[in-house]
C-alpha positions as CSV (number, residue, x, y, z in Angstrom):
1,M,0.0,0.0,0.0
2,A,1.5,3.3,-1.1
3,C,1.9,6.0,1.6
4,E,0.3,9.4,1.4
5,H,3.6,11.2,0.7
6,L,5.2,9.3,-2.1
7,P,4.3,6.1,-4.0
8,H,6.4,3.0,-3.9
9,A,8.4,2.5,-7.1
10,T,10.8,0.3,-8.9
11,Y,14.0,1.7,-10.3
12,H,15.8,-0.1,-13.1
13,C,19.3,0.4,-14.5
14,P,19.5,-0.9,-18.1
15,D,23.3,-0.9,-18.0
16,T,23.4,-3.4,-15.2
17,A,20.0,-5.1,-15.1
18,Y,19.9,-4.2,-11.5
19,H,16.6,-3.3,-9.7
20,V,15.9,-1.2,-6.7
21,T,12.5,-2.1,-5.3
22,G,10.4,-2.0,-2.2
23,V,11.0,1.7,-1.5
24,E,9.4,3.3,1.6
25,C,9.0,6.9,2.4
26,V,11.0,8.1,5.4
27,E,8.1,10.3,6.4
28,C,6.4,7.1,7.5
29,V,9.2,4.5,8.1
30,Q,12.5,5.0,9.8
31,M,15.5,4.7,7.5
32,T,16.9,1.2,7.5
33,S,20.7,0.6,7.0
34,P,21.8,-1.5,4.0
35,P,22.6,-5.2,4.9
36,N,26.4,-4.7,4.5
37,P,29.0,-2.2,3.3
38,R,29.0,-3.7,-0.2
39,M,25.3,-3.0,-0.4
40,A,25.9,0.5,0.7
41,L,28.4,1.0,-2.0
42,L,25.9,-0.2,-4.6
43,L,23.2,2.0,-3.3
44,S,25.4,5.1,-3.5
45,T,26.4,4.1,-7.1
46,L,22.9,3.3,-8.4
47,I,20.5,5.6,-6.6
48,P,20.4,9.4,-7.2
49,A,21.3,11.5,-4.2
50,S,17.9,13.3,-4.3
51,F,16.2,9.9,-4.2
52,I,18.2,8.7,-1.1
53,R,17.4,11.9,0.8
54,H,13.6,11.1,0.6
55,Y,13.5,7.3,0.6
56,A,14.7,4.3,2.5
57,A,15.6,1.7,-0.2
58,Y,15.7,-2.1,-0.2
59,V,17.7,-3.7,-3.1
60,A,16.9,-6.9,-4.9
61,P,19.5,-8.3,-7.3
62,G,18.4,-8.7,-10.9
63,G,21.8,-9.5,-12.4
64,A,25.5,-8.9,-12.2
65,C,26.3,-5.3,-11.4
66,R,29.3,-3.5,-13.0
67,A,31.2,-1.1,-10.8
68,S,31.2,1.4,-13.7
69,S,27.4,1.9,-13.7
70,R,26.2,5.4,-13.1
71,A,23.2,6.8,-11.3
72,F,22.3,8.8,-14.4
73,A,21.4,5.6,-16.2
74,L,18.5,4.9,-13.8
75,A,15.0,5.2,-15.3
76,R,11.9,5.3,-13.2
77,N,9.2,2.6,-13.7
78,S,6.1,3.5,-11.7
79,S,3.7,1.2,-13.6
80,R,3.8,-1.4,-10.8
81,T,3.5,-0.8,-7.1
82,P,4.2,-3.9,-5.0
83,G,1.6,-5.0,-2.5
84,R,2.1,-5.1,1.2
85,M,2.9,-8.8,1.3
86,G,5.0,-8.7,-1.9
87,K,7.0,-5.9,-0.4
88,R,7.6,-7.8,2.8
89,K,8.7,-10.9,0.9
90,E,11.1,-8.9,-1.2
91,Q,12.5,-7.3,1.9
92,E,13.0,-10.7,3.6
93,E,14.7,-12.0,0.4
94,V,17.1,-9.1,0.4
95,D,17.9,-9.3,4.1
96,S,18.7,-13.0,3.9
97,D,20.7,-12.6,0.7
98,E,24.5,-12.8,0.8
99,L,25.6,-10.1,-1.6
100,D,29.2,-11.4,-1.8
101,E,28.0,-14.8,-3.1
102,D,25.1,-13.8,-5.4
103,I,26.4,-10.6,-7.0
104,E,29.6,-10.6,-9.0
105,V,31.2,-7.1,-9.0
106,K,33.6,-6.8,-11.9
107,A,36.3,-4.3,-10.8
108,K,39.8,-3.6,-11.9
109,P,42.4,-5.7,-10.1
110,K,44.3,-3.7,-7.5
111,K,48.0,-3.6,-7.4
112,P,49.4,-5.6,-4.5
113,R,50.4,-3.3,-1.6
114,A,54.0,-3.1,-0.7
115,P,54.6,-4.5,2.8
116,R,54.5,-1.8,5.4
117,T,57.8,-1.0,7.2
118,K,57.5,-2.0,10.8
119,K,58.4,0.7,13.3
120,V,61.6,0.1,15.1
121,A,60.8,-0.2,18.9
122,E,64.3,-0.8,20.2
123,P,67.7,0.8,19.5
124,S,69.4,-1.0,16.6
125,V,71.9,-0.7,13.7
126,D,70.6,-1.2,10.2
127,D,72.3,-2.7,7.1
128,L,73.8,0.6,6.2
129,G,75.5,1.1,9.5
130,Y,73.1,3.7,10.8
131,N,72.0,3.7,14.4
132,I,68.3,3.8,15.0
133,E,67.2,5.4,18.3
134,P,63.4,5.3,18.5
135,P,61.3,7.2,18.3
136,S,62.9,10.1,16.6
137,L,66.7,9.9,15.9
138,I,69.0,8.3,13.3
139,W,72.7,8.7,13.5
140,K,76.0,7.4,12.1
141,D,79.7,7.8,12.9
142,F,82.3,8.0,10.1
143,G,85.4,7.4,12.2
144,T,85.4,10.3,14.6
145,E,87.3,10.6,17.9
146,P,86.2,12.2,21.2
147,N,86.7,16.0,21.0
148,A,85.8,19.1,22.9
149,K,85.9,21.3,19.8
150,I,82.8,20.8,17.6
151,A,82.3,22.3,14.1
152,A,78.6,21.6,13.5
153,F,76.6,22.1,10.3
154,D,73.1,21.9,8.9
155,L,72.9,19.7,5.8
156,E,70.5,21.5,3.5
157,S,67.2,23.2,3.3
158,K,64.1,21.7,1.7
159,L,61.8,24.7,1.6
160,V,64.1,26.7,-0.5
161,E,66.9,25.4,-2.7
162,D,69.9,27.0,-1.1
163,G,71.4,25.2,1.8
164,T,74.4,24.9,4.1
165,L,76.7,22.2,2.9
166,V,74.7,21.0,-0.1
167,E,71.6,22.0,-2.0
168,V,69.0,19.9,-3.9
169,K,70.3,19.7,-7.4
170,S,67.0,19.0,-9.1
171,G,65.3,22.0,-7.4
172,A,62.6,19.7,-5.9
173,Q,61.4,20.2,-2.3
174,F,62.9,16.9,-1.4
175,P,65.8,15.1,-3.2
176,K,64.7,12.6,-5.8
177,H,67.6,10.2,-5.4
178,A,70.9,9.7,-3.6
179,G,72.8,11.8,-6.2
180,D,70.3,14.7,-6.2
181,W,72.6,17.2,-4.5
182,R,75.5,19.6,-5.2
183,W,77.9,21.5,-3.0
184,F,76.8,25.0,-1.7
185,N,80.0,26.1,-3.5
186,K,83.3,24.6,-4.5
187,K,85.0,25.7,-1.3
188,V,82.9,23.4,0.9
189,P,85.1,20.3,0.8
190,E,88.3,22.3,1.2
191,K,86.8,24.2,4.1
192,L,85.6,21.1,5.9
193,A,89.1,19.6,5.6
194,E,90.5,22.8,7.0
195,F,88.3,22.6,10.1
196,S,89.3,19.0,10.6
197,E,93.0,19.9,10.4
198,Q,92.4,22.6,13.0
199,G,91.3,20.0,15.4
200,Y,87.6,20.2,15.1
201,K,85.2,17.3,15.1
202,L,82.8,17.6,12.2
203,V,79.1,17.0,13.1
204,L,76.0,17.3,11.0
205,F,72.6,18.0,12.6
206,T,69.7,17.9,10.1
207,N,65.9,17.9,10.2
208,Q,64.5,15.7,7.5
209,G,60.8,16.3,6.9
210,S,60.6,13.5,4.3
211,I,61.1,10.9,7.0
212,K,57.9,10.3,9.1
213,S,57.8,7.7,11.9
214,A,59.4,4.8,10.0
215,L,63.1,5.3,10.9
216,G,63.9,2.2,8.8
217,G,61.6,3.0,5.9
218,V,62.0,4.0,2.3
219,A,62.2,7.7,2.9
220,A,64.8,7.2,5.6
221,K,66.9,5.0,3.3
222,K,66.9,7.8,0.6
223,V,68.4,10.2,3.1
224,K,71.0,7.7,4.3
225,D,71.9,6.9,0.7
226,R,72.4,10.6,0.0
227,I,74.7,11.1,3.0
228,D,76.7,8.0,2.1
229,D,77.0,9.5,-1.4
230,I,78.4,12.7,0.0
231,Q,81.0,10.7,1.9
232,K,81.8,8.7,-1.2
233,K,82.3,11.9,-3.3
234,L,84.6,13.4,-0.6
235,K,86.7,10.3,-0.8
236,E,86.7,9.6,-4.6
237,E,86.6,13.1,-6.1
238,H,88.3,15.2,-3.5
239,R,90.6,12.6,-2.0
240,L,89.4,13.5,1.5
241,E,88.9,10.9,4.3
242,L,87.1,13.2,6.7
243,P,85.8,11.8,10.0
244,W,82.4,13.1,10.8
245,Q,79.1,12.3,12.5
246,V,75.6,12.9,11.3
247,F,72.4,13.1,13.3
248,I,69.0,13.0,11.6
249,A,65.7,14.1,13.1
250,P,62.5,13.0,11.2
251,A,59.3,14.9,11.0
252,M,57.7,14.2,14.3
253,A,55.0,16.0,16.4
254,P,55.8,19.7,17.3
255,G,57.9,19.8,20.4
256,D,59.9,16.7,19.7
257,P,63.2,17.1,21.6
258,M,65.3,15.8,18.8
259,R,64.1,18.2,16.1
260,K,65.7,21.6,15.7
261,P,65.4,24.2,17.2
262,A,65.3,21.9,20.2
263,P,68.8,20.9,21.4
264,G,68.1,17.2,21.7
265,M,70.4,16.0,18.9
266,W,73.3,18.0,20.4
267,R,72.7,16.6,23.9
268,F,72.5,13.1,22.6
269,M,75.8,13.5,20.8
270,A,77.5,15.0,23.8
271,Q,76.2,12.3,26.2
272,H,76.4,9.2,24.1
273,C,78.6,9.8,21.0
274,N,81.7,11.7,22.2
275,G,83.5,9.2,24.3
276,G,82.6,10.9,27.6
277,T,84.3,14.2,26.5
278,Q,82.1,17.2,27.1
279,P,82.2,19.8,24.4
280,D,83.8,23.2,25.2
281,L,80.9,25.4,24.1
282,K,83.2,28.4,23.7
283,Q,85.2,26.5,21.1
284,C,82.1,25.2,19.2
285,F,79.9,26.7,16.5
286,F,77.0,25.8,14.3
287,V,76.6,26.8,10.6
288,G,73.0,26.9,9.2
289,D,70.9,28.9,6.7
290,A,67.7,29.1,8.8
291,D,68.5,32.3,10.6
292,G,65.1,34.0,10.5
293,T,66.1,36.8,8.1
294,A,64.1,37.8,5.1
295,G,63.8,35.0,2.6
296,S,64.8,32.3,5.2
297,H,62.2,29.6,5.7
298,S,62.6,29.7,9.5
299,S,64.9,30.6,12.4
300,S,65.4,27.0,13.6
301,D,69.2,26.9,13.0
302,L,69.8,30.1,14.8
303,E,67.5,29.1,17.7
304,F,69.2,25.7,17.8
305,A,72.6,27.3,18.3
306,K,71.2,29.6,21.0
307,A,69.6,26.6,22.8
308,V,72.9,24.8,22.8
309,G,74.8,27.9,23.8
310,I,77.3,28.0,20.9
311,A,78.1,30.6,18.2
312,F,76.0,30.7,15.1
313,K,77.3,31.4,11.5
314,T,75.7,31.5,8.1
315,P,77.0,29.4,5.1
316,T,78.1,32.6,3.3
317,E,80.2,33.7,6.3
318,V,82.0,30.3,6.4
319,F,82.1,29.2,2.7
320,G,81.6,32.5,0.8
321,P,78.8,33.2,-1.7
322,M,76.7,30.4,-3.0
323,E,77.4,29.2,-6.5
324,G,74.7,28.8,-9.1
325,K,71.3,30.5,-9.1
326,A,69.9,31.3,-5.7
327,S,66.2,30.6,-5.3
328,L,63.5,32.8,-4.0
329,S,61.1,32.2,-1.1
330,S,57.4,32.7,-1.6
331,E,57.5,35.7,0.6
332,Q,60.2,37.3,-1.5
333,R,58.4,36.7,-4.7
334,K,55.1,38.0,-3.4
335,A,56.7,41.2,-2.0
336,A,58.6,41.8,-5.2
337,M,55.6,41.4,-7.4
338,E,53.6,43.8,-5.2
339,A,56.3,46.4,-5.6
340,A,56.3,45.9,-9.4
341,H,52.5,46.4,-9.5
342,S,52.7,49.6,-7.5
343,G,55.5,50.9,-9.8
344,A,58.0,51.0,-7.0
345,A,60.3,48.3,-8.4
346,P,63.1,49.6,-10.7
347,N,62.0,47.3,-13.5
348,S,58.2,47.4,-13.1
349,E,57.4,47.8,-16.8
350,L,59.6,44.9,-17.8
351,V,58.2,42.7,-15.1
352,L,54.6,43.5,-16.0
353,Q,55.3,42.6,-19.7
354,F,56.6,39.2,-18.7
355,E,53.6,38.7,-16.4
356,Q,51.2,39.7,-19.2
357,L,53.0,37.3,-21.6
358,S,52.5,34.5,-19.0
359,K,48.8,35.3,-18.8
360,D,48.4,35.4,-22.6
361,T,50.2,32.1,-22.9
362,F,47.9,30.5,-20.3
363,E,44.9,31.7,-22.1
364,A,46.2,30.1,-25.3
365,V,46.6,26.9,-23.3
366,K,42.9,27.0,-22.5
367,R,42.2,27.2,-26.2
368,G,44.5,24.3,-26.9
369,E,47.1,26.4,-28.6
370,G,49.7,27.4,-25.9
371,D,52.4,25.7,-23.9
372,A,51.7,25.5,-20.2
373,F,55.4,25.0,-19.3
374,R,56.3,28.2,-21.2
375,A,53.5,30.1,-19.5
376,S,54.8,29.0,-16.1
377,A,58.4,29.9,-17.0
378,Y,57.4,33.4,-18.0
379,K,55.7,33.9,-14.6
380,K,58.9,32.8,-12.8
381,V,60.9,35.2,-15.0
382,A,58.6,38.0,-14.0
383,E,59.1,37.2,-10.3
384,A,62.8,36.9,-10.6
385,L,63.2,40.2,-12.5
386,A,61.0,41.9,-9.8
387,T,63.7,41.1,-7.2
388,F,66.6,42.6,-9.2
389,P,67.7,45.5,-7.0
390,S,68.7,48.0,-9.7
391,K,67.6,49.1,-13.1
392,I,68.4,46.5,-15.7
393,T,70.8,47.7,-18.5
394,T,73.0,46.0,-21.0
395,A,75.9,46.5,-18.5
396,N,74.4,44.2,-15.9
397,L,72.7,41.6,-18.1
398,K,75.3,39.0,-16.8
399,E,74.1,39.5,-13.3
400,V,70.5,39.3,-14.5
401,G,71.3,35.9,-16.0
402,K,72.2,34.6,-12.6
403,L,68.7,35.0,-11.3
404,K,66.8,31.7,-10.7
405,G,64.5,31.1,-13.6
406,V,66.1,33.4,-16.1
407,G,67.7,31.6,-19.0
408,K,69.0,32.4,-22.4
409,G,65.6,32.8,-24.0
410,S,64.5,35.1,-21.3
411,L,67.6,37.2,-21.6
412,D,67.0,37.6,-25.3
413,K,63.6,39.0,-24.6
414,V,65.1,41.4,-22.0
415,K,67.6,42.6,-24.7
416,K,64.7,43.3,-27.0
417,Y,63.0,45.3,-24.3
418,L,66.2,47.3,-23.8
419,E,66.4,47.9,-27.6
420,C,62.8,48.9,-28.4
421,G,60.8,48.9,-25.2
422,H,59.0,45.6,-25.5
423,I,60.0,42.0,-24.9
424,Q,58.3,40.9,-28.1
425,G,60.6,43.2,-30.2
426,E,59.4,45.8,-32.7
427,E,56.1,43.9,-33.5
428,G,55.3,43.7,-29.8
429,A,56.1,47.4,-29.4
430,Q,53.9,48.3,-32.3
431,A,51.1,46.1,-31.0
432,A,51.4,47.6,-27.5
433,A,51.3,51.1,-29.0
434,A,48.2,50.3,-31.0
435,E,46.5,48.9,-28.0
436,Q,47.4,52.0,-26.0
437,Q,46.0,54.2,-28.8
438,Q,42.7,52.3,-28.8
439,H,42.5,52.6,-25.1
440,Q,43.1,56.3,-25.3
441,E,40.5,56.8,-28.0
442,K,37.9,54.8,-26.0
443,F,38.7,57.0,-22.9
444,S,38.4,60.2,-25.0
445,K,35.0,59.1,-26.4
446,A,33.7,58.2,-22.9
447,T,34.9,61.6,-21.6
448,E,33.1,63.5,-24.4
449,A,29.9,61.5,-23.8
450,A,30.0,62.3,-20.1
451,L,30.6,66.0,-20.7
452,Q,27.4,66.2,-22.8
453,F,25.3,65.4,-19.7
454,M,27.0,68.0,-17.5
């Protein structure tokens, strides 16, 4: 018997030969949960959301259901309303039916999951010779001796591409493989050897956000392989057998004592990895790039040195200027572009032309004509040029070419701008002039029209 609100109905999906029958209005009957999770999945696949909001549905199988079926394929068939006894019988059949046995769901085979790495619960040494100190420390000794003089270093930064000893060669946030690194500059190996000869013990303290809780997992192995590769390059390419220690803190919950700026790694080294010799803090120092200045991703290195009670130095102070193209933080890029838009930047017009070229190229991409990579590259060029501290001229183009994101093609466009006032050359300058003329004419006409009503 149909209720006064909405009639009973039968829904049929031609694509699957699957029926939804014995529907009751929730105004009269309390919503009944599907018999099992598989049934719930089929209901959500086959029944429109608007239907589910108003009805409680009972499903009776009418054939094999494919997982690819869509709710849009449902067609309402209201020619037959089941009687009260028929409805109860259908409900009993559904409730007693084992969906897993009677309905064959054809789905794509899933790839087998890789076995999860078990968390290390006790201190141990892995196959690579790294000491695992649960829950949040990995360390390794490369032949050091107890020493009161410690020259400590950060390894590299992940949030920006410049670092302390090394940087990410690929430019990615995290290194892609063991060899994805390069020295901060060519002086780093020589300077490390110099500190060692002066009687310092070399120690690395590094936060590694790519490592979560699995200290013996895949991400941890990548970091270990990279550190081992650095040691290998020192020996094979620079003929340096440098004794040093490395301490690695994974990404743990905030406040973890081992993660910088907390001094836990230093204290562990001093208590357990220095042969009982206490460091002379007055003769120790820490070198890191996270000093809290503009463009730095944090102040964790500076705060770490303060927490330990030792001197702090930047990579530039110790090794000299970074080689290669320095990267920009998001804050630097944002501030530079704001200055360019306001006209305060020395190269605002040039920056805005590259920005407009990027927008035009992205619009072409939407039409299926442009190159998304090129559009993104133009945007990066605009941001890089916005940070250049002085007016760009032919005399300082070499310095402009050192900006991150500015390549040969971009420099050619900058040269065209210096020659004729537009990065697209004479044609671009003429097009820009024509556009400006049209804009001026429209403005003049609008002004004249407004004056007529005054």
